[in-house]
N, C-alpha and C positions, 0 to 999 in steps of 0.2 A: 839388598840388605839381607844378612843372615844372622842367626843367633849364635852367640858364643857357646862353646861346649861346656862352659861352667854352669849354665842354667840347670837347676834341678828338674829332672823330667817329671811332669805332671800334666793333667788335662788343663788345669788353670794356667800353667806356664805356656801351654800352646796358645791359649786365647789372649795372653798378654804380649805375644810377639807383635811388634809394630806392624800395623796395616793388616794383620791377619783377620781380625774380627770383621772388618768391612768386606774384604774379599770373600771370606767364608760365608757370611750372611747373604751376600748377593748371589753367590753360587748356589746356595741352598734354595733361595727364592726361585731361581731359574730351574733348578733340578726338581722342584716340587711339581713343575708342569709335567715331568715325565711320570709322576705318580697319579696325575689327574687325566692325562690325555687319552690313555687306552680305554678306560671305562666310559669317558665322555664321548669319544668317537663311536664306540660300540652302541651306546644308548641312542645317540643322535641319528646314526645311520639306520638302526632298527626302527626308530620312530618314523623316519622319513620314507623308508621303503616298505615297511611292514614285513620284512623278511629277515629271519635270523641267518639264513644261508648267505644272503647278500652281505649282511653285517660281518659274518665270519670271514667271508672272502676278502672284504675290504680290510679287515684287521690283519689278516694273513699277509696281504700285499704291503700294507703299511709297516708291519713288523719286519718283513723280509728286507725291505729297502733300508730300514733303520739299522738293522744288524749288519747287513752285507757291506754297506758303505761307511760304517763307523771308522775302520782304519784309514781309508782315504781322507775322510774329514779331519781326523787327527793329524794326518801327514801335512795337511794345509796349515794347521795351527803350528806345528813344528817348523815348517818352512817359512811362514810369513809372520808368525807371532800371534798371540791371542787377540790383540786389538784389530789387526787387519783381517783376520780370518773369522773370529767368532761373531763380530757384530753383523757383517753381511749375512752370514749363515742364519743368525737368529732372526733378523728382520725378514728375510725371505721365508723362513719356516713359519714365523708368526703370521705373515701375510697369507700364506697358503692355508694355515689353520683357520684364519678368519674367513677366508673364502669358503672353506668347507663348512664352517658354522653357518654362514649365510645360505649356502646351498641346501643344507639339511634342516633349516629352520622350520619348514612346512612339509607336510606329507606330500608324496608324489614326486620327489626329486628323482631325476634319472640316475639309475645305479651306475651307469658308465661314467657320468660326471663325478659322482662321489668317489668312485674307484680311482679315477685319474687324479683328482685332487689329493687323495690319500697317498698314492704312490709318489706324487711330486713332493708332498710334504715330508715323506719318509726319507727323502734324499738329503734333507738339510738340518736335522736336529744338531745343534752345536754340542760338541763333546765336553760338557762342563765338568763332569766327574774326572776324567783323565787330566784335563787342564788344571783343575784345582789341585790334584795330587802333584802335578808338576810344579805348581806354585809353592806347595808345602816344601818340596825338595829344594826350591830356591831360597826359601825363607829360613830353613833350618839346616844347620850343619851336624848337630849331635844326632846320631842314629837312634839313640834311646828316645829322645824327644820326638824325632820323626815318626817312630812307631806309635807314640801317643797320638800324634796328629792324624796318622792314617786310621788308627782305631776310632778316634772321635769322628772322623769323616765317614767311615763305614757305618757306625751306629746311627749317625744323623741321616744318612741315606736310607737306611733300613726303616727309620721312623717316617721319612717322607713317603716312601712307597706304601707304608701302612696307613698313613693319614690322608693320602691323596684321594682314594676312593670315598672316604668319609666326607671330605670336602665337596666332592662332586655330588654325593648323596644329599648334602645340605642345600646345594645350589638347585638341584632339580626338584626340590620340594616347592620352590617358589618360581621357577623359570623353566623353559624348555631345555632338553638336554644339550641343544646347540650352545646354550650359555656356558656350559662346562667346557666346550671346545674353545670358545672365545676367551674364557678365563685362562686356559692353558696357554693360549697365544700371548695374552697380556703378561703372564708370569715369566715366560721364557724371554720375551723381548726386554722387559724392564730389568729382570735379574741379570741377563747376559750383558746388557749395555753397562750397567753399574759395575758389574764384576770386571769387565774388560777395561774399564776406565779407572779402576781403583789403583792406588799407588803400589800395592803389593804385587800386582800383575806386571807392572812396568819392568821388573827385573828379569822377567822370563824372556830370554833372547831367542830370536828365531834362528834356524839353521842358515838362512840366507844372510844373516848378519854376522855369521861366524867366519871361519877361515875357509875361503874357497866356496865352490858350489856344493850344495848338499847332494849326497848320493841318492839314487832313486829308490833304494830299498833300505829296509830297517837294518841297522847294525845290531850286533849282539843277539842274532836270532837263536843261536844255540842255547843261550842262557834263558830264553823265553819258553823253551819246550816244557820244562817242569811246571812253571806257574800256569801256563795255558792248559796243560793237561788237568791239573788240579781244579782250575776254574771251571773247565768243562764238566768234570765229574761232580762238583758241587752244584752246578746249574742243573745237571741231570737229576740229582737227588731232589732239588726243590721242585722241578717240573713234574717229576713222578709223584712226589708227595701231594701236590695240588689235586691230581686226579685220583690217587689212591685213597686219600681222605674222603673225597666225595663218594667213592664207591663204598667205603667202610660205613659212612653215615647212611647210605641208601640201603645197604644190606641189613643193618641193625635197626632200620626204621627210625633213625633220629631225624629231627627237623633240619631243614636246609641251613638254618642259622647256626647250627652247631659246627659246620665246616669252618665258618669264619673264626670261631673261638679256637679251634685246633690250630689253624694257620697263624692266629695271633700268638699262640703259645710258641710256635716256631720262631716268629719274629722277636718275641720277648727273650727267648733263650739265646738267639743270635746277638741281640743287643748286649746282654749280660756277658756273653763270651767275648765279644769285641772289647768291652771295657776292661775285663780281666786280662785279656791278652796284652793290651797296651800297658797295663800297670805292672805286670810281672817282669822282673829282670831275668830274662832267660839266659841260661848258660849254654844251651845247645844252639847250633846255628839254625837260621831260618830254613835253609835247604833240607835239613834233617827233620825239622818239625812239620814242614809243609805236607809231605805225603802221609805222615802219621795222622794229621788232622783230617785229611780226606778219608783215610781208612776208617777212622772213628765214625765219621758221618755214614759211610757205607754199612758198617757193622750195626749201628743203631737203627738205621733204616730197615735192615733185614729183620732185626728183633721186633720192630714195631708191628710187624704182621702177626705177632703172637698176642697182641693186646686183647684183653678180655672185655674191655668196655671203653667208653669215650674218655673217661678220666685217665685211665692208664695210657691210652693212645696219646692224649695231649701231653702227659708228663714225659713220655718217651720221645715225642717229637721235640719238646722243649730241650731235652738232653742233646738231641741231634743238632739243634740250633746253637748250642754252646760252642760247637766246633766250626760252624759255617762262617761266621764273621772272622774268626782268627785265620781260617784257611784263605779267605779272600783278601784280607788285609795283608797277610804274608805274601800272597801271590803278587799283589801290587808292589810291595816293597822290593821283592826280588826282580820283578820286571823293570822297576825304576833303576835298580843298580846294574842290571844287565845291559842297559842302553846308554849310550853317550848322551850328554845334555841335549843335543839337537834332535833326539829321537825319543825322548821320554814320553811325550803325549801319545805317540803311536804305540809304544810298548804297553801303556795302560789301556789303550783302546783295544788291543788284541786280547787282553785279559777280559775286558768287558764283553767283547764279541764271543769269547769262549763261554762265558757264563750264559749269555742269552741263547747261543746256539745249543748248548747243553740242556737248557731248560726246555726249549722247544722239542728237542729230540727225546727228552725224558717224558714229556707229556704224551707225545705221539706213541712212544714205545709202551708206556703204561696203558694207554688206551687199547692197544692191540692185545696186551697180555691179559687185561681184565676180562676180555671176551673169551679167553681160551683156558685160563688157569684159575685155580682157587686163589682167593685174595691174599692169603698168607704167602703163597708161592710167588705172587706178583711183587710183594714187598721184598721177599728174599732175592728174587732175580734182579730187582732194581738196586738193592744194596750190594749184590755181588758185582754188578757192572761198575758201580762207583769204586769198590775195592780194587777191581782190576785196573782201573785208571790210576788209582793211587799207587799200585805196584809199578805200573809203567812209569809214573812220575819219579818214583824212587829209583828205578833203573836208569832213568835219564839224567840223574843227578850228576854223575861223574862226567858224562859227555857235555851236559849243559854248563858245567862250571869251567870247562876248558876255555881259556882265552878271555874270561871275564872275571872281575873282582869277586871274591867270596861274599855271599849275602850275609850282612850282619843283622843286628837286632835280635 
């Protein structure tokens, strides 16, 4: 089922689409686990082993498996459909998280066992975000309304990742950190099963159900170059900011709690930017706007190094956030339009992978820079790197548009 193009685009109209609310709510419940699991695993492994080094290594292995295997997991969804692919993934993932929670419940757990369980779990997180965006594409024909849906989806995801650590913080006040890991397992299992069985997901056809056998590689790869580059650049900016804000607070002798407020300003700016981006009736094409949004993030990141105090830094970071959600939402839209129906989940997963890889690279690079350059120069260098990636994305526009439909919205 899809909406007629005569529906007036609005966020309320998105939620009035038949079956959309149920599928969206279930997907959000499952995706909330991705906002809780990282800090819960970190806390539980630290408590179990008494070593931050072990906890950091376990988290690095878990994160690497999650990121590197994201496209293959999405390919399974495209090939076999959400119901046949997501439910087994979610149940195996939840089972491994439950085993990790049980193993880390008491101090003295073997580090090797915890690492093995984390690596195994990292191979199975169901790609709920990319699949939900594929569902939006199946439910909505009107590109303006689809932009609203992607904007709403992006803002909701931003709020989930902001509220997830708060939820774990509330849990560990009354229970051991392993309870946070068990909660993550429950959220992803219940949310994924309800999502995969919802009527709105039934219309997502697998590639295997289409004409002939699906090809082994993603189609429309040229069209993905621009959104993947921008997503990696935005991820780099976010990853660098996390560490640079911590360094800023330490140098100015602010309390550790101030870092959370500055990063909250980034999330708030991103949420506002995402809502505005969806509401505006843009006259320029998405492929023109996309590198401009990334360039704005890079420029503001460079300027943030000139902040005289915490308030100025928070305001500057919030301004950078105004362009983050629009850049990511537009990246997902272009990726969706660049891929045929049987490959849409994979296309979205590649954008997800680019964001996560960029974030990890940004954190690592910023950590190296802080030890050798003044903090203002670190901000400037990070912003320049994002701007370079934006320029590369702009240069890839013509090549990326060859052979694929022009991105609308």
